[in-house]
C-alpha positions in Angstrom: 0.1 -0.1 0.1 1.0 3.8 -0.9 1.8 5.7 2.4 -0.1 9.1 1.5 -0.7 12.2 3.3 -4.1 13.2 4.2 -4.7 17.1 5.4 -8.0 17.0 7.2 -9.9 20.2 8.3 -12.0 20.6 11.3 -10.7 17.5 12.8 -11.7 17.9 16.5 -14.8 15.9 16.5 -17.4 14.5 14.2 -16.6 13.1 10.4 -13.1 14.9 10.2 -12.2 13.1 13.7 -13.4 9.6 12.2 -11.3 10.4 8.8 -8.4 11.3 10.6 -8.8 8.1 12.5 -9.4 6.2 9.6 -6.4 7.4 7.4 -4.5 6.8 10.7 -5.7 3.2 10.8 -5.2 2.5 7.0 -1.7 3.4 7.9 -1.4 6.9 6.2 0.4 10.0 7.6 -2.5 12.5 8.7 -2.2 16.2 9.5 -5.4 16.8 11.8 -6.3 20.6 11.7 -8.9 22.8 14.1 -9.0 25.9 16.2 -8.1 24.1 19.2 -5.0 22.0 18.7 -5.6 20.6 22.0 -9.0 19.4 21.4 -7.7 18.1 18.0 -5.1 15.9 19.5 -7.9 14.7 22.3 -10.2 13.6 19.9 -8.0 11.8 17.3 -5.2 10.4 19.7 -1.9 10.4 19.6 0.2 8.8 16.6 3.6 8.9 15.4 1.9 9.4 11.9 -0.1 12.2 13.5 0.5 15.9 12.7 -2.0 18.2 14.6 -1.8 22.1 13.0 -4.2 25.4 14.5 -6.2 26.1 11.5 -9.6 28.8 10.9 -10.5 28.0 7.7 -12.4 31.8 7.4 -8.6 32.7 7.8 -6.9 32.4 4.8 -3.4 33.7 6.5 -3.9 30.9 8.5 -4.2 28.2 5.9 -1.1 29.7 4.3 1.1 29.3 7.7 -1.0 25.5 8.1 0.6 24.4 4.6 3.9 25.8 5.2 4.0 23.5 8.4 2.7 20.7 6.8 5.5 21.3 4.2 8.0 21.5 6.1 7.2 18.4 8.1 6.3 16.0 5.3 7.1 17.6 2.1 4.2 16.7 0.4 -0.1 16.7 0.8 -1.4 13.8 -1.3 -5.0 14.5 0.0 -7.0 17.2 1.1 -10.4 16.8 2.9 -12.1 20.4 3.1 -14.5 18.9 6.4 -14.6 21.8 8.6 -18.6 23.3 8.9 -21.1 25.0 11.1 -25.2 25.7 10.3 -27.1 28.3 10.4 -30.7 27.4 10.8 -33.7 29.8 10.0 -36.0 31.5 7.6 -33.9 33.9 5.5 -35.8 36.9 6.5 -34.7 35.9 10.4 -30.9 35.5 9.3 -29.2 38.7 9.8 -27.1 39.6 7.2 -23.8 38.6 9.5 -24.9 35.3 9.8 -25.3 34.3 6.2 -21.7 36.1 6.3 -20.6 33.7 8.4 -22.1 30.9 6.8 -20.4 31.1 3.7 -17.2 32.3 5.4 -16.9 28.7 7.0 -18.8 26.7 4.1 -17.7 28.1 1.1 -14.8 30.4 1.4 -13.0 28.5 4.2 -12.6 25.5 2.0 -11.5 28.1 -1.2 -8.8 29.3 1.5 -7.6 25.9 2.1 -7.4 25.0 -1.1 -5.8 27.9 -2.7 -2.7 26.9 -0.3 -2.5 23.5 -1.2 -2.6 23.3 -4.9 0.7 25.0 -5.6 2.2 22.0 -3.4 -0.3 19.5 -5.7 0.6 21.0 -8.8 4.5 21.1 -8.4 3.7 17.4 -7.3 1.6 16.5 -10.2 -0.4 14.8 -8.2 -3.5 15.3 -5.6 -7.2 14.7 -4.5 -9.2 17.4 -3.2 -12.2 16.3 -1.2 -15.1 18.6 -0.1 -17.8 17.5 1.7 -20.9 19.0 1.0 -24.4 17.6 1.8 -27.9 16.8 0.3 -28.7 20.1 1.1 -25.8 21.0 -1.8 -28.2 19.1 -4.2 -31.3 20.3 -3.1 -33.3 23.6 -1.2 -34.9 23.1 1.6 -36.8 25.1 3.9 -35.1 27.2 7.1 -31.9 26.1 5.2 -31.5 29.2 3.2 -27.6 30.3 4.1 -26.4 26.8 4.7 -28.1 25.9 1.1 -26.4 28.9 -0.3 -23.0 27.7 0.7 -23.3 24.1 0.2 -24.6 25.1 -3.6 -21.6 27.6 -4.1 -19.2 24.9 -2.9 -20.6 22.4 -5.2 -20.2 25.1 -8.0 -16.8 26.0 -7.5 -15.9 22.1 -6.9 -17.2 21.3 -10.4 -15.1 24.2 -12.0 -11.8 23.7 -10.3 -12.1 20.2 -11.7 -11.1 20.7 -15.3 -9.0 23.4 -14.3 -6.9 21.0 -12.0 -7.2 17.7 -14.0 -4.3 18.6 -16.1 -1.7 18.4 -13.2 -2.8 15.0 -12.0 -5.1 16.5 -9.4 -8.6 14.6 -9.0 -11.8 16.2 -7.2 -14.4 14.8 -5.0 -17.5 16.3 -4.0 -19.0 14.0 -1.3 -22.7 14.5 -0.7 -23.8 12.9 2.9 -27.1 12.5 4.2 -28.0 12.8 7.7 -24.5 11.1 10.0 -24.3 11.3 13.5 -22.1 13.7 13.7 -21.8 17.1 15.7 -23.0 19.6 13.5 -26.2 19.6 14.8 -24.8 20.3 18.4 -24.9 23.3 20.3 -21.3 23.7 19.5 -21.6 23.8 15.5 -25.3 25.1 15.1 -26.9 28.5 15.5 -30.2 29.5 14.6 -32.4 32.8 13.8 -33.1 34.8 16.7 -34.9 37.7 15.0 -39.1 36.7 15.3 -41.1 37.4 12.3 -44.7 36.7 13.2 -45.7 35.4 9.6 -42.7 32.7 10.4 -43.5 31.9 14.1 -45.8 29.0 13.8 -43.5 27.1 11.0 -40.3 28.1 12.7 -41.4 26.5 16.2 -41.5 23.4 14.3 -39.0 23.9 12.4 -36.5 24.2 15.4 -38.2 21.3 17.6 -37.3 19.2 14.4 -34.1 20.1 13.8 -33.0 20.0 17.5 -34.6 16.5 17.9 -32.4 15.1 14.8 -29.4 15.5 17.0 -27.7 11.9 17.7 -30.9 10.2 15.9 -29.2 10.6 12.2 -29.3 7.5 10.4 -25.6 7.6 9.1 -22.6 6.0 10.5 -19.6 8.9 10.1 -17.4 5.9 10.8 -18.4 3.8 7.4 -18.5 6.8 5.7 -15.0 7.2 6.8 -14.2 4.3 5.5 -15.4 4.6 2.1 -13.7 7.9 1.6 -10.5 5.5 2.0 -11.7 3.5 -0.6 -12.5 6.1 -3.2 -8.7 7.9 -2.8 -7.5 4.6 -3.9 -9.9 4.2 -6.8 -7.8 4.5 -10.0 -9.9 7.0 -11.2 -12.1 8.3 -8.1 -15.4 9.7 -8.4 -15.8 13.7 -9.4 -19.0 12.9 -7.2 -19.9 10.5 -4.0 -23.8 10.2 -3.1 -23.3 9.3 0.3 -26.1 7.5 2.5 -29.6 6.0 1.5 -31.3 9.9 2.4 -29.2 11.5 0.0 -29.8 8.7 -3.2 -33.5 10.2 -2.5 -32.4 13.4 -2.5 -30.5 13.4 -5.4 -33.0 11.1 -7.3 -35.8 13.6 -6.2 -33.8 16.3 -7.7 -33.2 14.6 -11.0 -36.8 13.9 -11.3 -37.6 17.5 -10.5 -35.3 18.7 -13.6 -36.7 16.3 -15.8 -40.5 17.5 -14.9 -39.7 20.9 -15.3 -37.5 20.5 -18.3 -40.6 18.3 -20.3 -43.2 20.8 -18.9 -41.7 23.8 -20.9 -39.7 22.1 -23.2 -41.4 23.8 -26.5 -40.8 27.0 -24.9 -37.3 26.9 -24.2 -36.6 25.5 -27.7 -38.5 28.7 -29.5 -36.2 31.0 -27.7 -33.5 31.2 -30.4 -32.7 33.2 -33.3 -34.4 32.0 -36.9 -31.9 31.8 -39.2 -33.2 31.3 -43.3 
C-alpha cells in the first residue's frame, strides 16, 4: 500500500475526527487541523503519523501558515479533505446578514482558502486529490436552510469548475454529498439558529426548531463507515467526481433529477423556441 499524506480540516470532532482515525488506521500520515489543537489531539489520539496544526479556515493567512508547516514536516500533501463546517438554521428573512456571511465564510470561503494554499504543492507534485464535504443540501434547497444551502450550492459550483482546471496537473476532485450522519453538526457547538422573530413565520419556525433539534444524535448515517468509504475512494484509479453518501442522500439526488426532468418536459417547447431564426 502506498502511504499518503492526508490534510483534514475540522478534525476536532464529528466526521473530520472519524476520517483522521480511519486514515491513520490504514497506515497513512495525517495532518489533523482545527481551531483548538488540544481538542483535535484529544479527539484523534496520539500517533507517530499524526501532525496537528492550528487552522481557522476562514483566515487565509492561517491556511498559508498551516500548509507551510505541513510541507516542512512531510514535504507533500496528497489528499485534502475540506470538512470543517457549521450550520446556521432559519428562515432567510430572520437570518441576519452577519449570520449569512459567517455561514458562507466557513462552508464556502473556508475550503477555498485552504485549497488555494494547497494547490501549488499538488501542482508541483503533479498529483493530489481534493475532497470537499458537501451535503444533500448542496443538491436540493430546503426550507429553513437558505443560508446553509446557499453555501453548499456555492461549494459545489466551485468544485465542479475546479475539476477541469486542475485535472491536467494530475489532481482529482471529489464532492461528497452526505445525508444525515451522526456527526456533531447539529450540536450547540456547531449550530446557530435565527433569533429574529417575524410573526408570519412563527408557527413554522417553532415546528422547524423542534424537528432540527430532535435530529441530533438520531441521524441514520454512521460517520465511521463514511470515513472508510473515503479511504476506498481515494485508492480508486479514477476517483468519482461526486459521491452520494447514504440512503437519504440518494433519495434527495433522485428526487432532484426527477424534478429537473419534469420541469424540462413541461416547458420544452417554450424553451426550444428561444433561438434566433435563421433562413
